[in-house]
Every structure is written in C-alpha cells, then in structure tokens.
C-alpha positions as semicolon CSV with decimal commas, in nm:
position;residue;x (nm);y (nm);z (nm)
1;X;2,264;1,115;3,374
2;X;2,285;0,991;3,019
3;X;2,444;0,665;2,927
4;X;2,653;0,643;2,620
5;X;2,532;0,386;2,371
6;X;2,819;0,192;2,215
7;X;2,788;0,070;1,859
8;X;2,739;-0,305;1,832
9;X;3,024;-0,532;1,738
10;X;3,030;-0,584;1,364
11;X;2,934;-0,928;1,245
12;X;3,219;-0,968;0,999
13;X;3,501;-0,971;1,252
14;X;3,542;-1,348;1,211
15;X;3,566;-1,317;0,832
16;X;3,824;-1,040;0,863
17;X;4,023;-1,239;1,117
18;X;4,030;-1,548;0,896
19;X;4,129;-1,337;0,594
20;X;4,416;-1,188;0,791
21;X;4,522;-1,527;0,923
22;X;4,511;-1,719;0,594
23;X;4,600;-1,452;0,339
24;X;4,837;-1,279;0,580
25;X;5,023;-1,606;0,625
26;X;5,048;-1,646;0,249
27;X;5,167;-1,287;0,211
28;X;5,429;-1,341;0,481
29;X;5,553;-1,664;0,326
30;X;5,557;-1,507;-0,019
31;X;5,751;-1,203;0,097
32;X;5,999;-1,431;0,269
33;X;6,033;-1,630;-0,052
34;X;6,086;-1,311;-0,251
35;X;6,361;-1,212;-0,010
36;X;6,532;-1,549;-0,052
37;X;6,497;-1,529;-0,430
38;X;6,622;-1,172;-0,449
39;X;6,927;-1,221;-0,229
40;X;7,037;-1,565;-0,348
41;X;7,406;-1,470;-0,329
42;X;7,394;-1,405;0,046
43;X;7,537;-1,673;0,277
44;X;7,271;-1,929;0,371
45;X;7,281;-1,885;0,752
46;X;7,227;-1,509;0,720
47;X;6,964;-1,542;0,450
48;X;6,778;-1,809;0,644
49;X;6,766;-1,592;0,955
50;X;6,645;-1,289;0,760
51;X;6,375;-1,492;0,586
52;X;6,264;-1,648;0,914
53;X;6,249;-1,321;1,105
54;X;6,062;-1,146;0,823
55;X;5,759;-1,372;0,865
56;X;5,636;-1,250;1,203
57;X;5,631;-0,871;1,139
58;X;5,465;-0,908;0,801
59;X;5,204;-1,153;0,926
60;X;5,126;-0,951;1,237
61;X;5,112;-0,631;1,033
62;X;4,852;-0,782;0,802
63;X;4,661;-0,931;1,096
64;X;4,643;-0,596;1,272
65;X;4,556;-0,400;0,959
66;X;4,278;-0,630;0,842
67;X;4,021;-0,460;1,064
68;X;4,050;-0,137;0,866
69;X;3,868;-0,298;0,573
70;X;3,503;-0,200;0,537
71;X;3,383;-0,560;0,520
72;X;3,507;-0,915;0,542
73;X;3,450;-0,965;0,170
74;X;3,675;-0,670;0,085
75;X;3,942;-0,806;0,318
76;X;3,930;-1,145;0,145
77;X;3,937;-0,990;-0,203
78;X;4,221;-0,745;-0,140
79;X;4,438;-0,975;0,067
80;X;4,367;-1,270;-0,161
81;X;4,470;-1,064;-0,461
82;X;4,783;-0,943;-0,286
83;X;4,882;-1,294;-0,183
84;X;4,817;-1,428;-0,535
85;X;5,028;-1,146;-0,680
86;X;5,317;-1,206;-0,440
87;X;5,313;-1,583;-0,483
88;X;5,285;-1,548;-0,862
89;X;5,579;-1,308;-0,864
90;X;5,782;-1,547;-0,651
91;X;5,699;-1,837;-0,883
92;X;5,786;-1,631;-1,192
93;X;6,121;-1,527;-1,047
94;X;6,211;-1,882;-0,942
95;X;6,143;-2,035;-1,282
96;X;6,359;-1,786;-1,472
C-alpha cells in the first residue's frame, strides 16, 4: 500500500491573507465610493444601501481570489496597485 504524499503548505499564506484583507478592504471601499460618486443623483437611502451591500461581495471576492497569486509579494503588488488605482480614480472624480 502506498501513501500519497501531500505537498507542504506554502509559507506565504499569511502574506496573501493580509494582502487580501488590507488591499481587499481598500478595493471594496473604493468601489463603494466610485458607486456613490457615479450615481450621485440617486436618492440617498437607496444609494446608501447599494454602497453598503457592495462592500461584502467585493471584499470576499478579493479575499477568496488572493490565493491564486503565485506569491505573497505578487499579491501585495497587484492588489496594492489596484487599490491605489481605484482610490486615485475616486479622488479624481470627487475633486472635479
């Protein structure tokens, strides 16, 4: 009887998790802010609910997809760049 040898757990799981938690939170907040900025004419109760309920799926989507990156450094670089882009876009749209 042969036993199947499982590959060891990768060491960068903590780095990927933190990248998904921090940068994913920023991406979720930024996408919610872009929604609020883009639909400013919508009534506030509806817009507030849409912005609030957008946070969880975006954040959880990033958190679950972060483990597809090859390394923790790549996760930080890509998600950090995406969050900087989204927050910069939101800031640029708010100031105009």
